[in-house]
C-alpha positions in Angstrom: 66.1 62.0 0.6 68.7 60.2 2.6 71.3 58.1 0.3 70.7 55.1 2.4 66.9 55.4 1.7 67.0 55.7 -2.0 69.8 53.2 -2.4 68.0 51.2 -5.1 69.8 48.1 -4.0 69.2 48.6 -0.1 67.5 45.4 1.5 64.6 46.5 3.1 64.7 46.6 7.2 62.8 44.1 8.7 59.7 45.5 10.7 58.5 42.6 12.6 59.7 39.1 13.6 57.7 37.2 10.9 59.8 39.2 8.2 63.1 37.5 9.1 61.8 34.5 7.6 63.5 32.1 10.3 62.4 29.9 12.9 61.5 31.6 16.4 64.0 28.7 18.0 66.8 29.7 15.7 66.7 33.2 16.3 66.3 32.9 19.9 69.1 30.4 20.2 71.3 33.0 18.4 70.3 35.7 20.8 71.0 33.6 23.6 74.6 32.6 22.3 75.5 36.0 21.3 74.8 37.3 24.9 76.7 34.2 26.4 79.7 34.5 23.9 80.0 38.1 24.1 79.0 38.9 27.7 76.3 41.8 26.5 73.5 42.9 28.8 71.8 46.0 27.0 69.3 45.7 24.4 71.4 48.6 22.7 74.3 46.6 22.5 72.9 43.0 21.6 70.7 44.8 19.0 74.2 46.0 17.3 75.5 42.6 17.8 72.6 40.6 16.2 72.3 43.1 13.4 68.5 43.6 14.2 66.6 47.1 14.9 66.2 47.7 18.9 62.4 47.4 18.7 62.9 43.5 17.4 65.8 43.0 19.6 63.6 43.9 22.5 60.9 41.6 21.4 63.1 38.7 21.4 64.6 39.6 24.9 60.8 40.0 26.0 60.2 36.6 24.6 63.2 34.8 26.4 62.3 36.4 29.5 58.6 35.1 29.5 60.3 31.8 28.8 62.5 32.3 31.8 65.8 32.4 29.9 66.5 35.9 30.8 66.3 37.8 33.4 66.3 41.9 34.1 69.1 43.2 36.4 67.8 46.5 36.9 68.2 49.9 34.8 71.4 52.0 34.1 70.8 55.9 34.0 73.5 57.3 31.9 73.3 61.3 30.4 69.4 61.3 31.1 68.7 57.8 29.3 67.8 54.8 31.5 68.3 51.2 30.0 67.5 48.0 31.5 70.2 45.3 32.0 69.7 41.7 31.2 71.6 38.7 31.5 71.0 34.7 31.1 69.3 32.8 33.8 70.5 29.5 34.6 67.9 27.9 32.6 69.3 30.3 29.8 72.9 29.1 30.5 71.6 25.7 29.9 69.6 26.4 27.1 72.7 28.2 25.3 75.0 25.6 26.1 72.5 22.8 24.6 72.4 25.5 21.3 76.2 25.6 21.3 76.3 22.0 21.0 74.2 22.1 17.9 76.1 25.4 16.4 78.6 27.6 17.6 77.4 30.6 15.7 76.4 33.9 17.1 76.3 37.4 16.0 74.4 38.8 13.0 70.8 37.0 12.1 71.2 34.8 9.1 69.3 35.9 6.1 67.1 33.1 4.9 68.5 31.7 1.5 65.1 32.8 -0.3 65.7 36.2 0.7 69.7 36.2 -0.1 68.4 35.1 -3.6 66.2 37.9 -4.1 68.7 40.4 -2.8 71.2 39.0 -5.5 68.8 39.5 -8.5 68.0 43.3 -7.3 71.9 43.7 -7.4 73.0 41.6 -10.3 76.1 42.1 -12.3 74.2 41.6 -15.4 72.4 44.9 -14.9 75.5 46.8 -14.4 76.5 49.3 -17.1 80.0 49.7 -18.4 81.0 52.5 -20.7 84.0 52.6 -22.8 84.9 55.6 -20.7 84.6 53.9 -17.4 86.4 50.9 -18.6 89.4 53.1 -20.0 89.5 54.9 -16.7 89.8 51.5 -14.7 92.5 50.5 -16.7 94.8 53.1 -15.3 98.1 53.5 -16.8 98.3 50.1 -18.6 99.4 50.2 -22.4 96.9 47.9 -24.0 96.6 46.4 -27.5 94.5 48.1 -30.2 91.0 47.5 -30.0 91.3 45.7 -26.5 89.2 47.7 -24.7 86.5 47.4 -27.6 86.3 43.5 -27.4 86.7 43.8 -23.6 83.7 45.8 -23.0 80.7 43.6 -24.2 82.4 40.8 -22.1 82.2 42.6 -18.9 78.8 44.3 -19.9 77.1 40.6 -20.8 77.8 39.5 -16.9 78.9 36.3 -18.9 82.2 34.0 -18.8 85.2 35.5 -20.3 88.4 33.7 -21.1 91.8 35.8 -21.5 94.7 34.0 -23.0 98.0 34.9 -24.2 101.8 34.8 -23.7 103.0 35.1 -19.8 103.8 38.8 -18.3 101.6 41.0 -20.3 99.2 42.0 -17.7 96.1 39.7 -17.6 96.3 39.7 -13.9 96.0 43.4 -13.8 93.6 43.7 -16.3 91.3 41.1 -14.6 91.6 43.2 -11.5 90.8 46.6 -13.7 87.5 44.9 -14.7 86.6 44.6 -11.1 87.3 48.6 -10.8 85.5 49.1 -14.0 82.2 47.9 -12.1 82.5 50.8 -9.9 79.3 50.5 -7.7 78.5 48.0 -4.7 76.5 45.4 -3.2 74.8 44.3 0.0 76.3 41.4 1.1 74.8 39.1 3.9 76.9 38.2 7.1 75.2 34.8 7.1 73.0 32.7 4.9 70.7 30.2 6.8 69.1 27.3 4.7 67.4 24.2 6.6 68.5 25.7 10.2 72.2 25.4 9.1 74.1 28.5 8.8 76.5 30.0 6.1 78.7 32.5 6.7 78.9 34.7 3.7 80.9 37.7 4.3 84.5 37.7 4.2 86.8 40.5 5.4 89.4 39.3 2.9 87.0 39.4 -0.1 84.8 42.1 0.7 85.8 45.7 0.8 83.4 47.5 2.6 81.9 51.0 1.7 81.1 51.7 5.2 82.8 50.4 8.5 81.0 47.4 10.0 80.2 49.7 13.1 78.6 51.9 10.8 76.9 49.5 8.6 75.2 47.9 11.7 74.3 51.0 13.8 70.9 52.0 15.1 70.9 55.2 13.0 71.1 53.4 10.0 68.9 50.3 10.6 66.4 53.2 11.7 66.7 54.5 8.0 65.5 51.4 6.3 68.6 49.5 5.7 68.9 45.8 6.9 71.7 45.5 9.1 72.2 41.8 8.3 73.9 43.0 5.1 76.9 45.1 4.6 77.5 47.2 1.9 80.6 46.4 -0.1 82.2 47.2 -3.2 81.5 44.4 -5.8 83.4 41.4 -4.7 86.6 40.2 -6.5 87.5 36.8 -5.4 90.9 35.9 -7.1 92.2 32.1 -7.1 95.5 30.8 -9.0 97.4 27.7 -8.7 96.2 26.6 -5.5 92.4 26.3 -6.6 90.8 22.9 -6.0 87.5 21.8 -6.6 86.7 21.2 -3.3 86.9 25.4 -2.7 83.7 25.5 -5.2 81.3 23.8 -2.5 80.8 24.8 0.8 83.4 24.2 3.6 82.0 22.6 6.6 83.3 23.5 10.3 83.1 20.2 12.2 84.0 22.0 15.5 82.0 25.2 14.9 79.3 23.1 13.4 78.8 26.1 10.7 79.5 26.2 7.0 81.5 28.8 4.9 80.5 30.0 1.5 82.2 28.7 -1.5 84.2 31.0 -3.7 81.4 31.6 -6.2 78.9 32.4 -3.5 81.3 34.7 -2.0 81.8 36.2 -5.4 77.7 36.8 -5.8 77.1 40.2 -7.7 80.9 40.3 -8.4 83.4 38.5 -10.6 85.5 35.3 -9.7 88.8 35.7 -11.5 90.7 32.4 -11.8 94.4 32.9 -12.6 96.9 30.9 -14.2 94.4 28.2 -15.2 96.3 25.0 -16.1 98.8 25.4 -13.0 96.4 23.8 -10.6 96.4 20.1 -9.6 92.8 19.7 -11.2 92.7 19.7 -15.0 91.2 22.7 -16.6 88.8 20.3 -18.1 87.2 19.3 -14.8 87.3 22.9 -13.6 85.3 24.1 -16.4 83.0 21.3 -16.2 82.0 22.2 -12.5 81.2 25.7 -13.7 79.2 24.7 -16.9 75.5 24.7 -15.4 76.2 27.5 -13.2 77.6 29.7 -16.0 74.6 28.7 -18.4 71.8 28.5 -15.8 72.6 31.2 -13.4 72.5 29.1 -10.6 74.5 26.8 -8.5 74.2 23.2 -6.8 75.4 23.1 -3.1 75.2 20.3 -0.7 75.3 20.3 3.3 77.0 17.4 5.2 74.0 15.5 5.4 73.9 14.9 1.4 70.8 17.3 1.0 71.5 19.6 -2.2 69.8 23.0 -2.5 69.9 25.9 -5.3 71.9 28.9 -4.7 72.5 32.3 -6.7 75.0 31.9 -9.4 75.6 35.7 -10.5 79.1 36.0 -11.0 81.3 37.0 -14.0 84.0 34.5 -14.1 87.0 35.4 -15.7 89.7 32.8 -16.7 93.3 34.0 -17.2 95.8 31.8 -18.7 99.2 31.6 -20.7 98.1 28.3 -22.8 96.4 28.6 -25.9 92.5 27.5 -25.0 92.6 24.6 -27.5 95.4 22.9 -25.0 92.9 23.5 -22.1 89.5 22.3 -23.1 87.6 20.3 -25.8 85.5 22.2 -28.0 82.3 21.5 -26.2 83.6 23.5 -23.1 85.2 26.1 -25.3 81.9 27.1 -26.6 80.6 27.5 -23.0 83.1 30.3 -22.2 81.2 33.1 -23.9 83.7 35.5 -24.8 87.7 35.0 -25.4 90.0 37.7 -25.8 93.8 37.3 -26.6 96.2 39.4 -25.1 99.4 39.6 -27.2 102.6 41.5 -26.0 103.5 45.0 -26.6 105.0 46.2 -29.8 108.4 47.8 -29.5 106.6 51.1 -29.6 104.1 50.2 -26.7 107.1 48.8 -25.0 109.3 52.2 -25.1 106.0 53.8 -23.8 105.8 51.2 -20.9 109.4 51.6 -20.0 109.4 55.2 -20.1 105.9 55.1 -18.0 107.8 52.7 -15.4 111.1 54.7 -15.2 109.3 57.8 -14.2 107.2 56.3 -11.6 110.2 54.7 -10.0 112.4 57.9 -10.3 114.9 56.3 -12.7 116.4 58.8 -15.4 116.0 57.4 -18.9 119.4 57.1 -20.7 119.4 57.0 -24.4 122.5 54.8 -25.1 121.2 52.0 -22.7 117.8 51.9 -24.3 119.8 51.5 -27.8 121.8 49.0 -26.3 118.7 47.3 -25.0 117.0 46.9 -28.2 119.8 46.4 -30.4 121.8 44.0 -28.6 119.3 42.1 -26.2 116.0 41.5 -28.0 117.7 40.4 -31.1 118.5 37.2 -29.0 115.0 36.5 -27.9 113.5 37.4 -31.5 112.4 40.7 -30.6 109.6 39.5 -28.2 108.3 41.8 -26.0 106.5 41.7 -22.8 104.9 44.3 -20.1 106.5 42.8 -17.5 109.9 43.3 -18.7 110.1 47.0 -18.1 109.5 47.1 -14.3 111.7 44.0 -14.0 114.9 45.8 -15.5 114.3 48.7 -13.7 113.9 47.2 -10.3 117.0 45.3 -11.1 119.0 48.4 -12.0 117.4 50.3 -8.9 118.5 47.4 -6.4 122.3 47.4 -8.1 122.6 51.2 -7.8 121.1 51.2 -4.1 123.8 48.3 -3.2 126.5 50.2 -4.6 125.5 53.4 -3.1 125.4 55.5 -6.3 122.4 57.6 -7.6 119.7 56.0 -9.8 120.8 55.7 -13.3 121.0 53.2 -16.2 123.6 52.4 -18.5 124.7 49.5 -21.2 126.5 47.9 -18.3 123.2 47.9 -15.9 121.4 46.6 -18.8 123.5 43.5 -19.2 123.5 42.8 -15.5 119.5 43.2 -15.0 119.2 41.1 -18.3 121.2 38.3 -17.1 118.2 38.0 -14.1 115.8 38.1 -16.6 116.6 35.1 -18.6 118.8 32.2 -17.6 121.2 31.2 -20.1 121.3 27.5 -21.2 124.3 26.0 -19.9 125.8 22.7 -18.3 126.5 22.6 -14.6 128.0 20.0 -12.3 125.4 18.6 -10.0 
């Protein structure tokens, strides 16, 4: 059986216009706007653009012809195939321009919010089974603290919220990305969602990594196999935000020119993970941010609002991962902290783990190891910082030494003298200077 047909997550293909769950006027206007904006004439190309099967697209064209909004221009024969060409009539152009005044949206027919919610339940992140082996493989060559993956695994499998905390530079961001890789499967993301006649774009090429190209995902052949072309098959999304995060990003973004909405960060992350990096560095306080997520994390749904003030319930099927260099007690009150289901501390490496990291990074970057240089580093430099090791030290020091070697046109190597020069850029010494 074809993989697309047997895919347990695949949204069912609409077989009749009633299956779209949208008003006939909305669908008709998107059809007209798409023909107008993209200068389309053949049903096959219109079908690809609006992401509907050819038979349904033909029905829409025929209905618009009966309203005298579209007219036939004759047929075109190519390699034995004959296809009728269509164009908008004068009345169709007028209607299209009126529709564009209401909303500039054109292209893929949106999915009703109810259908989006049903699809989200079908492919919920809470149903993902993570094994110790898959988690270990996803973390690649990271040198991790003992028992760390044992504590991390249940947090991912539960699909609940997770707080990673510990001193800076020890791989919290890399671990967050590894969590996404451990999920390993895919979801179907709608191009757009409709609620109360308003269009909310969900698919974001910056966030959603395609399993197949957009052209393949919206091809007539794939739709003929039973795969709703209004969705795009993607890896489980990982939305990453850091110090730039503002509360407004967690709500719908209204485009007053196009008169459409863009989905919130957590809506784009549906079925995947939302990583809040560098928590505590945002303009908003961590307490305010966590308060915004308390209900969604516990209830599994979010409350969003349109420009009119009308509110609606949207699915919240997202593993929220907070990553911070601060102690949790400095960020939240105890009531908020209780609502973060898992807390995992990431300490810096031991001396032995640091040496393993240093050797791995050196090998990857083509830097030969030098025993006197390493002894100098451990015996002369780390005592100055109380032997506190961090994962980022090794790549930083090696990159510094490589940069010096390249500039001075000498072979890559390490030495006590180069260690000293690299270390000087790792930490800034306390000293007075004239302003």
